[in-house]
C-alpha beads as a LAMMPS data file, in Angstrom:
LAMMPS data file: protein, C-alpha beads

285 atoms
284 bonds

1 atom types
1 bond types

-500.0 500.0 xlo xhi
-500.0 500.0 ylo yhi
-500.0 500.0 zlo zhi

Masses

1 110.0

Atoms # bond

1 1 1 -131.253 378.599 -45.289
2 1 1 -129.726 377.874 -49.240
3 1 1 -133.115 375.923 -49.406
4 1 1 -135.115 378.831 -48.690
5 1 1 -132.762 381.376 -50.635
6 1 1 -133.831 379.472 -53.590
7 1 1 -137.581 379.019 -53.049
8 1 1 -137.166 383.024 -53.053
9 1 1 -135.588 382.925 -56.205
10 1 1 -138.187 380.959 -57.506
11 1 1 -140.973 382.714 -56.041
12 1 1 -139.328 385.970 -57.703
13 1 1 -138.928 384.154 -61.248
14 1 1 -142.191 383.227 -61.778
15 1 1 -144.041 386.222 -60.320
16 1 1 -141.622 388.170 -62.795
17 1 1 -142.896 386.095 -65.431
18 1 1 -146.319 386.073 -64.733
19 1 1 -146.579 389.732 -64.840
20 1 1 -144.704 389.585 -68.619
21 1 1 -147.588 387.599 -70.077
22 1 1 -150.191 389.318 -68.721
23 1 1 -149.573 393.214 -69.931
24 1 1 -151.501 396.078 -68.569
25 1 1 -154.287 397.378 -71.515
26 1 1 -153.215 400.873 -73.017
27 1 1 -155.836 403.111 -72.583
28 1 1 -157.629 403.928 -76.316
29 1 1 -157.421 406.561 -78.275
30 1 1 -159.875 407.732 -79.998
31 1 1 -159.262 408.528 -83.960
32 1 1 -159.614 412.882 -83.459
33 1 1 -160.943 412.471 -87.391
34 1 1 -163.778 410.935 -86.083
35 1 1 -166.894 412.838 -86.680
36 1 1 -169.646 412.959 -83.665
37 1 1 -173.132 414.246 -83.839
38 1 1 -174.229 417.823 -83.280
39 1 1 -177.896 418.005 -83.247
40 1 1 -177.613 421.920 -82.543
41 1 1 -175.782 422.554 -85.233
42 1 1 -177.028 421.833 -89.033
43 1 1 -173.644 421.764 -90.273
44 1 1 -172.391 419.252 -87.618
45 1 1 -175.167 416.998 -88.116
46 1 1 -175.015 416.808 -91.880
47 1 1 -171.259 416.129 -91.072
48 1 1 -171.743 413.247 -89.179
49 1 1 -174.493 411.823 -91.346
50 1 1 -171.786 412.069 -94.200
51 1 1 -168.957 410.951 -92.144
52 1 1 -171.244 407.522 -91.260
53 1 1 -172.334 407.225 -94.847
54 1 1 -168.599 407.213 -96.912
55 1 1 -166.275 407.219 -93.858
56 1 1 -164.515 411.258 -94.721
57 1 1 -164.450 413.501 -92.230
58 1 1 -165.184 416.676 -93.409
59 1 1 -163.746 419.585 -91.415
60 1 1 -164.184 423.509 -91.525
61 1 1 -161.891 424.064 -88.887
62 1 1 -158.225 422.890 -87.837
63 1 1 -159.525 422.343 -84.002
64 1 1 -159.999 418.461 -84.546
65 1 1 -160.470 417.819 -80.742
66 1 1 -160.900 420.035 -78.199
67 1 1 -159.994 417.766 -75.128
68 1 1 -157.262 416.758 -75.832
69 1 1 -156.641 420.045 -77.777
70 1 1 -155.731 418.380 -81.542
71 1 1 -154.886 420.820 -84.379
72 1 1 -154.977 419.744 -88.040
73 1 1 -151.363 420.340 -89.847
74 1 1 -152.951 421.335 -93.311
75 1 1 -149.186 420.843 -95.227
76 1 1 -148.138 417.817 -93.182
77 1 1 -146.621 415.492 -95.661
78 1 1 -144.397 412.484 -95.092
79 1 1 -141.205 413.917 -95.918
80 1 1 -141.628 417.932 -95.522
81 1 1 -144.062 420.115 -93.540
82 1 1 -145.267 422.974 -96.203
83 1 1 -145.168 426.410 -93.984
84 1 1 -146.115 428.797 -96.902
85 1 1 -149.895 427.267 -97.179
86 1 1 -152.150 429.161 -95.434
87 1 1 -155.570 428.641 -94.472
88 1 1 -158.500 431.158 -94.010
89 1 1 -161.431 429.403 -92.178
90 1 1 -165.544 429.810 -92.394
91 1 1 -167.205 431.799 -90.562
92 1 1 -170.999 431.059 -92.071
93 1 1 -172.705 427.993 -91.195
94 1 1 -174.521 428.649 -94.755
95 1 1 -171.131 428.385 -96.284
96 1 1 -170.501 425.263 -94.429
97 1 1 -173.495 423.350 -95.531
98 1 1 -173.119 424.621 -98.997
99 1 1 -169.760 423.098 -98.779
100 1 1 -170.516 419.678 -97.648
101 1 1 -173.871 419.837 -100.177
102 1 1 -170.822 420.479 -102.623
103 1 1 -168.789 417.278 -101.441
104 1 1 -171.585 415.093 -101.351
105 1 1 -172.675 415.492 -104.419
106 1 1 -170.133 416.585 -106.767
107 1 1 -166.781 415.262 -105.156
108 1 1 -167.128 411.976 -103.277
109 1 1 -169.578 410.489 -106.609
110 1 1 -166.233 410.595 -108.446
111 1 1 -164.209 408.662 -106.307
112 1 1 -163.686 404.998 -105.270
113 1 1 -162.719 404.314 -102.121
114 1 1 -158.640 404.299 -102.840
115 1 1 -159.419 408.001 -103.760
116 1 1 -160.803 409.396 -101.059
117 1 1 -158.577 411.741 -99.165
118 1 1 -157.963 411.187 -95.157
119 1 1 -160.302 414.241 -94.509
120 1 1 -161.845 417.592 -96.369
121 1 1 -161.163 421.128 -94.998
122 1 1 -163.629 423.553 -96.175
123 1 1 -162.280 426.915 -96.027
124 1 1 -162.549 430.554 -97.197
125 1 1 -159.126 430.668 -98.881
126 1 1 -156.024 428.779 -99.311
127 1 1 -153.094 430.413 -100.720
128 1 1 -149.530 430.000 -100.487
129 1 1 -146.272 432.051 -102.035
130 1 1 -143.983 431.761 -105.215
131 1 1 -140.494 432.100 -105.573
132 1 1 -141.135 436.073 -105.906
133 1 1 -143.180 436.172 -102.683
134 1 1 -145.992 436.376 -104.723
135 1 1 -149.398 435.051 -102.908
136 1 1 -151.017 432.517 -105.038
137 1 1 -154.484 431.719 -103.934
138 1 1 -155.301 427.837 -104.477
139 1 1 -158.710 426.354 -104.752
140 1 1 -157.570 423.177 -103.200
141 1 1 -154.114 421.700 -101.166
142 1 1 -153.674 417.793 -100.960
143 1 1 -151.794 417.362 -97.794
144 1 1 -151.533 413.916 -96.170
145 1 1 -153.668 414.692 -93.357
146 1 1 -156.498 416.780 -95.597
147 1 1 -157.613 417.775 -98.861
148 1 1 -157.830 421.759 -98.122
149 1 1 -160.491 423.374 -100.424
150 1 1 -160.859 426.877 -100.328
151 1 1 -163.431 429.370 -101.902
152 1 1 -165.974 427.467 -100.642
153 1 1 -168.114 430.270 -99.691
154 1 1 -168.260 431.360 -103.518
155 1 1 -169.348 428.310 -104.734
156 1 1 -173.475 428.729 -104.745
157 1 1 -172.862 431.648 -106.947
158 1 1 -170.217 430.725 -109.532
159 1 1 -171.024 430.150 -112.779
160 1 1 -170.960 426.490 -114.671
161 1 1 -167.864 427.235 -116.559
162 1 1 -166.007 428.441 -113.195
163 1 1 -167.631 425.643 -111.337
164 1 1 -166.200 423.282 -113.783
165 1 1 -162.633 424.210 -113.547
166 1 1 -162.666 424.580 -109.903
167 1 1 -164.043 421.000 -109.698
168 1 1 -161.243 420.276 -112.242
169 1 1 -158.563 421.537 -109.469
170 1 1 -160.165 419.180 -106.953
171 1 1 -160.037 416.148 -108.628
172 1 1 -156.628 417.070 -110.134
173 1 1 -155.000 417.183 -106.670
174 1 1 -156.242 414.003 -106.119
175 1 1 -155.405 412.328 -109.367
176 1 1 -151.863 413.720 -109.871
177 1 1 -150.695 412.510 -106.339
178 1 1 -152.558 408.729 -107.000
179 1 1 -151.188 408.706 -110.966
180 1 1 -147.644 409.609 -109.354
181 1 1 -147.661 406.497 -107.318
182 1 1 -148.862 404.222 -110.353
183 1 1 -146.478 405.632 -113.151
184 1 1 -146.717 402.119 -114.811
185 1 1 -150.190 402.550 -115.528
186 1 1 -149.536 405.795 -118.176
187 1 1 -146.711 403.862 -120.341
188 1 1 -148.493 403.705 -122.646
189 1 1 -150.149 407.301 -122.664
190 1 1 -146.677 408.734 -122.812
191 1 1 -146.009 406.260 -125.467
192 1 1 -147.997 407.904 -127.931
193 1 1 -145.749 411.118 -127.823
194 1 1 -142.513 410.126 -126.524
195 1 1 -140.617 411.083 -129.650
196 1 1 -141.715 414.845 -128.926
197 1 1 -140.973 415.454 -125.384
198 1 1 -138.616 417.649 -124.476
199 1 1 -138.170 419.437 -127.999
200 1 1 -138.937 422.625 -129.896
201 1 1 -141.091 423.047 -132.752
202 1 1 -140.020 425.572 -135.249
203 1 1 -139.573 425.703 -139.058
204 1 1 -139.677 422.807 -140.741
205 1 1 -137.616 420.641 -138.364
206 1 1 -134.191 420.313 -140.063
207 1 1 -132.548 422.317 -137.387
208 1 1 -131.281 419.574 -135.131
209 1 1 -133.489 419.258 -131.709
210 1 1 -136.183 420.904 -133.310
211 1 1 -139.573 419.522 -135.120
212 1 1 -141.621 420.812 -137.684
213 1 1 -143.989 423.410 -136.757
214 1 1 -147.274 422.300 -136.759
215 1 1 -150.402 422.462 -134.044
216 1 1 -149.225 420.436 -130.922
217 1 1 -152.031 418.369 -130.768
218 1 1 -150.840 416.623 -134.114
219 1 1 -148.273 415.397 -132.310
220 1 1 -150.722 414.183 -129.304
221 1 1 -149.655 417.218 -127.071
222 1 1 -152.279 419.721 -125.564
223 1 1 -151.966 423.815 -126.529
224 1 1 -151.431 425.449 -123.049
225 1 1 -150.394 428.756 -123.299
226 1 1 -146.597 428.271 -123.778
227 1 1 -146.833 428.583 -127.419
228 1 1 -145.780 431.688 -129.405
229 1 1 -146.181 432.198 -133.249
230 1 1 -143.971 429.934 -135.093
231 1 1 -142.345 428.447 -132.482
232 1 1 -143.206 426.537 -129.029
233 1 1 -141.145 424.350 -126.586
234 1 1 -143.140 420.750 -126.198
235 1 1 -142.892 420.199 -122.526
236 1 1 -141.824 416.952 -120.762
237 1 1 -144.612 414.261 -119.845
238 1 1 -145.253 415.735 -116.244
239 1 1 -146.346 418.954 -118.604
240 1 1 -148.081 416.718 -120.922
241 1 1 -150.760 414.404 -117.913
242 1 1 -151.484 417.792 -116.708
243 1 1 -152.379 419.479 -119.758
244 1 1 -154.829 416.596 -120.514
245 1 1 -156.358 416.609 -116.592
246 1 1 -157.180 420.110 -117.276
247 1 1 -159.317 419.555 -120.263
248 1 1 -160.673 415.755 -119.507
249 1 1 -161.811 416.774 -116.035
250 1 1 -163.522 419.302 -117.672
251 1 1 -164.860 418.258 -120.972
252 1 1 -167.865 415.603 -121.794
253 1 1 -166.501 412.529 -123.685
254 1 1 -168.628 413.659 -126.930
255 1 1 -167.098 417.350 -126.210
256 1 1 -163.933 416.245 -126.299
257 1 1 -164.206 414.318 -129.279
258 1 1 -165.292 417.073 -131.068
259 1 1 -163.145 419.518 -130.251
260 1 1 -160.029 417.022 -130.865
261 1 1 -161.591 415.631 -133.923
262 1 1 -158.552 416.265 -136.490
263 1 1 -156.019 414.969 -134.318
264 1 1 -155.940 411.213 -133.801
265 1 1 -153.214 411.159 -131.704
266 1 1 -154.955 413.470 -129.006
267 1 1 -158.089 411.259 -128.946
268 1 1 -156.170 408.075 -128.682
269 1 1 -154.376 409.605 -125.447
270 1 1 -157.620 410.256 -124.094
271 1 1 -158.697 406.758 -124.233
272 1 1 -156.050 405.682 -122.572
273 1 1 -156.109 408.567 -120.233
274 1 1 -159.614 407.373 -119.343
275 1 1 -158.948 403.930 -118.818
276 1 1 -156.046 404.664 -116.503
277 1 1 -158.843 407.020 -114.621
278 1 1 -161.111 404.031 -114.338
279 1 1 -158.655 401.689 -113.176
280 1 1 -158.045 403.893 -110.468
281 1 1 -161.924 403.916 -110.013
282 1 1 -162.605 407.481 -111.039
283 1 1 -166.150 407.997 -112.349
284 1 1 -165.889 410.671 -114.984
285 1 1 -167.870 413.805 -113.893

Bonds

1 1 1 2
2 1 2 3
3 1 3 4
4 1 4 5
5 1 5 6
6 1 6 7
7 1 7 8
8 1 8 9
9 1 9 10
10 1 10 11
11 1 11 12
12 1 12 13
13 1 13 14
14 1 14 15
15 1 15 16
16 1 16 17
17 1 17 18
18 1 18 19
19 1 19 20
20 1 20 21
21 1 21 22
22 1 22 23
23 1 23 24
24 1 24 25
25 1 25 26
26 1 26 27
27 1 27 28
28 1 28 29
29 1 29 30
30 1 30 31
31 1 31 32
32 1 32 33
33 1 33 34
34 1 34 35
35 1 35 36
36 1 36 37
37 1 37 38
38 1 38 39
39 1 39 40
40 1 40 41
41 1 41 42
42 1 42 43
43 1 43 44
44 1 44 45
45 1 45 46
46 1 46 47
47 1 47 48
48 1 48 49
49 1 49 50
50 1 50 51
51 1 51 52
52 1 52 53
53 1 53 54
54 1 54 55
55 1 55 56
56 1 56 57
57 1 57 58
58 1 58 59
59 1 59 60
60 1 60 61
61 1 61 62
62 1 62 63
63 1 63 64
64 1 64 65
65 1 65 66
66 1 66 67
67 1 67 68
68 1 68 69
69 1 69 70
70 1 70 71
71 1 71 72
72 1 72 73
73 1 73 74
74 1 74 75
75 1 75 76
76 1 76 77
77 1 77 78
78 1 78 79
79 1 79 80
80 1 80 81
81 1 81 82
82 1 82 83
83 1 83 84
84 1 84 85
85 1 85 86
86 1 86 87
87 1 87 88
88 1 88 89
89 1 89 90
90 1 90 91
91 1 91 92
92 1 92 93
93 1 93 94
94 1 94 95
95 1 95 96
96 1 96 97
97 1 97 98
98 1 98 99
99 1 99 100
100 1 100 101
101 1 101 102
102 1 102 103
103 1 103 104
104 1 104 105
105 1 105 106
106 1 106 107
107 1 107 108
108 1 108 109
109 1 109 110
110 1 110 111
111 1 111 112
112 1 112 113
113 1 113 114
114 1 114 115
115 1 115 116
116 1 116 117
117 1 117 118
118 1 118 119
119 1 119 120
120 1 120 121
121 1 121 122
122 1 122 123
123 1 123 124
124 1 124 125
125 1 125 126
126 1 126 127
127 1 127 128
128 1 128 129
129 1 129 130
130 1 130 131
131 1 131 132
132 1 132 133
133 1 133 134
134 1 134 135
135 1 135 136
136 1 136 137
137 1 137 138
138 1 138 139
139 1 139 140
140 1 140 141
141 1 141 142
142 1 142 143
143 1 143 144
144 1 144 145
145 1 145 146
146 1 146 147
147 1 147 148
148 1 148 149
149 1 149 150
150 1 150 151
151 1 151 152
152 1 152 153
153 1 153 154
154 1 154 155
155 1 155 156
156 1 156 157
157 1 157 158
158 1 158 159
159 1 159 160
160 1 160 161
161 1 161 162
162 1 162 163
163 1 163 164
164 1 164 165
165 1 165 166
166 1 166 167
167 1 167 168
168 1 168 169
169 1 169 170
170 1 170 171
171 1 171 172
172 1 172 173
173 1 173 174
174 1 174 175
175 1 175 176
176 1 176 177
177 1 177 178
178 1 178 179
179 1 179 180
180 1 180 181
181 1 181 182
182 1 182 183
183 1 183 184
184 1 184 185
185 1 185 186
186 1 186 187
187 1 187 188
188 1 188 189
189 1 189 190
190 1 190 191
191 1 191 192
192 1 192 193
193 1 193 194
194 1 194 195
195 1 195 196
196 1 196 197
197 1 197 198
198 1 198 199
199 1 199 200
200 1 200 201
201 1 201 202
202 1 202 203
203 1 203 204
204 1 204 205
205 1 205 206
206 1 206 207
207 1 207 208
208 1 208 209
209 1 209 210
210 1 210 211
211 1 211 212
212 1 212 213
213 1 213 214
214 1 214 215
215 1 215 216
216 1 216 217
217 1 217 218
218 1 218 219
219 1 219 220
220 1 220 221
221 1 221 222
222 1 222 223
223 1 223 224
224 1 224 225
225 1 225 226
226 1 226 227
227 1 227 228
228 1 228 229
229 1 229 230
230 1 230 231
231 1 231 232
232 1 232 233
233 1 233 234
234 1 234 235
235 1 235 236
236 1 236 237
237 1 237 238
238 1 238 239
239 1 239 240
240 1 240 241
241 1 241 242
242 1 242 243
243 1 243 244
244 1 244 245
245 1 245 246
246 1 246 247
247 1 247 248
248 1 248 249
249 1 249 250
250 1 250 251
251 1 251 252
252 1 252 253
253 1 253 254
254 1 254 255
255 1 255 256
256 1 256 257
257 1 257 258
258 1 258 259
259 1 259 260
260 1 260 261
261 1 261 262
262 1 262 263
263 1 263 264
264 1 264 265
265 1 265 266
266 1 266 267
267 1 267 268
268 1 268 269
269 1 269 270
270 1 270 271
271 1 271 272
272 1 272 273
273 1 273 274
274 1 274 275
275 1 275 276
276 1 276 277
277 1 277 278
278 1 278 279
279 1 279 280
280 1 280 281
281 1 281 282
282 1 282 283
283 1 283 284
284 1 284 285
């Protein structure tokens, strides 16, 4: 009897070990961001072709898949969910096509593989609210899952200067996030004006905490509208970087050099910043 029980136990152990070592495969789950072809829609077909050539999904709705239903969280971040960000979606296929061509021709060529967003959402409008509950229209908003681009329906009628500023806002959203993760690359850029950060320019600089009043550019800083006659705050390095991107991403190298020809510190910082952006595989527009 004992021998029979031992045999049963041994059989059970062997059967259980066999089950442990041959697990059943899980059902495969497709990435909901994968774009499939739809020959019945010119917009979907062009989105599919762009996805096949670049790997970047372009979206124009928050519905990623219908079976199962999977929705896009525009404001999702690793540490938070920005519930104040609101998106109004496009209803014109012509506007969607215009947006796809804009992304293909004007945005992706400047972005190396490491800079490309997880997906790009084409929208009629993107907006949020400030602390005073006033609506703030955004040209672009970068979340973890997507880069939402607003005003897509206006692209084809934008004047050249407006289009440049629009593209700048899109690139700036992408680059500021990447630069925050590679802050060490900017140490030489910041060092040029480090002695002038968080100060005030006024008079001859004889007052404690003040530096002599002269054009911001003499300190390697860029004018940004916070200046008053005879007085201005210099800002910090975060403001400094944002101000440079506002100009560097709009002006050509020759235009920048001409505009700031009398300010060697500005020209030095331009070269340093362009070097950093090139390191990140960003191609100047």
